[in-house]
N, C-alpha and C positions, 0 to 999 in steps of 0.2 A: 880559203883556209890560210893562205899566206898572210892575209891581213891580221889574223889572230895569232900569228907567230908560230904556227906549226906547219909542217910540210903537208901537201895534199896527200890524202890516204890512198889515192889511186893514180896511176899514170894516165896521161891523156893519150888520145888516139895518135898513133905514129904511122908513118908511111910503111915501115917494115912489118907492121902488124905482129910484133913479137908474141909468140905463144904465151897464153896465160894472162896477158895484160887485160884489165877490165876496159871495155870499150863499148861502142854501140849504145845500148840503154844503160850502161854502167856509169859510175861516177859517184858524186855526192848525192844521196837520196833524200834524206830528211834531217832536220835539226830541231830539237825541242829543248825547252828549259825544264830543269828538275822542278817538281812541285814546290820544293822549299828553296828555290833559286835565290830568293831575297837574302837568305842567310848562308846557304851552301855555295852559291855561285857556280853550281854544276850545270853544264850543258851536255846533251847527248846527241850523237849524230850516227846515222847509218850510211854505209857506202859499199861500193863494189870493191872487194879486196883481191888483188892477184895473189895466188898461192900455188903451191906445187899441184899440178894436175888441172890448172885452169884458174877459176876465180869463184867467189861466193860472197854473199851479203854478210857484212859484219857490223857490229855496233860498238862504239867507243864512247867514253865520257872523259871530261876534264874540267878543271876549274878555270873560269874566265876571270882574268885579271885586267881590269879596265885601266885607262890612263892614256898618256901620250903615245905609248907603244903597246896597245892591247895585245894580249897573248893568252894561250891556254896552257896551263901547267898540270902536271900529274896525269897525263893522258894514259888511259887504260882501255884495252880492248876487252869488253865484258861479254861478248857473244860472237860466235862464228858459226855460220850455217854449214852443215855437213850433210852429204858429201860435197866436195868441190867438183865443179864441172867446167869444161871449156866452152862457155856459151856467152853470147853478147846480149842476151835478152832475159826478161822476166825476173828481175832482181827483187821486186817488191820493195820493202824497206821503209814502210810507213811506221812511225813511232807514236804511240798513244799511251799516256799514263792514266791508269784507272783511278777511281776514287780512293782505293785502298793503298795507292802508291806503287802497285805493281806495274810493270812496263810490258805492253803488247808490242810485238814486232811482226810485221807481215812479210811473208817470204814467198816469192814466185817459184814455179816449178821449172824455170829456166828454158821453157819452150821446146827444146830439142827432145826427141822421143825418149832417150834414157831418163831425162828428168820428169817428163810427163808421167811415165810409168810409176814414179815414186810418190805422186801427189796423195795417194791413199795408203801409202806404206808408212807405218808408224816408226819404222827404223830409220827414217830419213826426215830431215827438216824441210825438204823441197815441197812446195805447195801447201805450206802450213801457216797458221798464225801461232806464234809462240808467246809465252807469258813467263817473264823472269822478274826477279827482285832487282832493285836499282843497282846492286853491285854485280849482277849477272848470275847469282846463285838461283837455284830452282825452288819455287814455292812448294811447300809440302802438300798443298791441296790441289795441285795440278792434276788433271784427270788420268794421266798415264804414268804417274810416278812409280807405281808398283807393278806395272805391266812389263813382263820380261821382254827384252828386245826393243822396247819403245824408247824414243827420245823423250826424256822427262820434261823438257821445256814445252812440248806441244800442248796447245789449248784447243785447236780445231784443225781439221784437215780436209783434203779434197778441194783445194783452191787452185786457181790457175795463175793469176797475177794480180794481187790486191794492190791497188794504186791509191785508194783513199780510205780513211778510217776516222771515226769520231765517236765520242760518247754521247748517247742521248741524254740531254740535261735533265729530263724528267725522270728517267729510270736508272741512269748510270750504266746502261748496257752498251756494249761495243757494237757498232754498225760498221760495215765495210762495203766498198764497191770493188769489182774486179772485172778485168777485161775478158770477154768471151773471144772465141775465134771469129769466124764470119757469122755474126749474130750472137746474141746471148750475153751481152754485158749484164752484170747482175748487181743488185743491192741486197746484202744479206744482214740479218740479225745474227751476230756471231755468239754462239753459246758453247759452254764448256763441253768438250768431248764429242761435238757433233761432226758428222761427215757431210761436206757440202758438194760431194758428188763428182767433181772433175777427176778423170775424164770419162767416167761411166755414164753420167747424165749431163746434158747441156741443152740449151735452147739455140745453140749455134751449130754450124757445119764447119768442116775443114775449109781452108781457103780455096781449095780446088772445087768446092761445092759438094763433095761427097760427105756422107754422114760421119760424125765422130764415133768410132767404135760401132755399136749396134744401133746408133741413132736414137737412143732413149732420152726422154725428157724427165722421167720420174722413175724411182725405184725405191722399194721399201728400205727404210733405215737411212735414207739420204735426204738432206734438207732441200726444200724448195726455196728459191729466192723470194724476197718480199716484193721485188720488182725486177723486170728485165727489159732490155731494149733489143729490137730487131727491126731495122738494121741497127748496128752499134753506134754509140756516140763517142767511143774511146774514153771511158771514164777516167777521171783524175781525182783531185782533192774533193773532200766533202765536208760540210759543216751544217749543224743544226742552227736554225735561227731562234735566238732567245732574247733579242733586243726589244725596244719599245716603239721604234719609229713606225713599224708596220705591224700592229697587233694581230691582224688577220693572218700573218705569216708565222706567228709564234708556234714553235713546234714543228714547222716544216723542215724538210731536208733539202739541201742544195748540193748538186753534184756537178763538177766541171766536166764539160764535153770537149775533148781535144779535137775531134774530127770536125765538129761544127763550130768550134770556138764559142761555146755558149754555156750558160748555166741552166741545168735542168732542175725544176722545182718539183718536189715530191710532197704531196700534201699529207695531212695527218691520217687520212684514211689508210695510207700504206705504211705509216710509221707509228 
């Protein structure tokens, strides 16, 4: 961030572990160019932001000025995850622009029990994928705009910690991968207003080996993953292959695996 002429949005880890400072899995999370970057020069980034009561994922944008001393001007914070929690984990933060110019932001449930309990709670951003306009305002066709008590930015819910997301080039639909606990990393086709089940359903267990909740893997009204791993691969970034070098791979999905330091290839049968 200093190279671009702006101060880093979060503090680095310190020996005194000052309360509320973003640390652990926090920091700079994602950076993307605006769809009209060639003319607007706007860039967007997500980060773990220290605030009163802990920290939370935020999204900012600014105009990149190139040259001998590149910098970012007119920085605006356009989205802040609520509520704030004092946790070092599960920030999410993947940014994806849809074909219609709307911006998807993935948000983790912060791992700790108070956050986990909110993943299926529409009054909270935790454990959600949200959809906003490029200026941070709320699209009028979001699924819960008119629902009393719901956060209007929410697009889907019941997520644990979405680390990768990408548009299917054939359909324009959003796909995402998320970390399970001990088992149950998932790839999901993310659709408007759908509940993806965490923590009510999962193909994983607690790290202790005990079941999560009632140990359910399916329940009416909750979405099943398109693909899952057990044991986990610790999913990270994802991308659809649409180039010409390997035509037999066209339309396949590739997901990074942090645990095995490998790429997982998911064929068209699953996407």
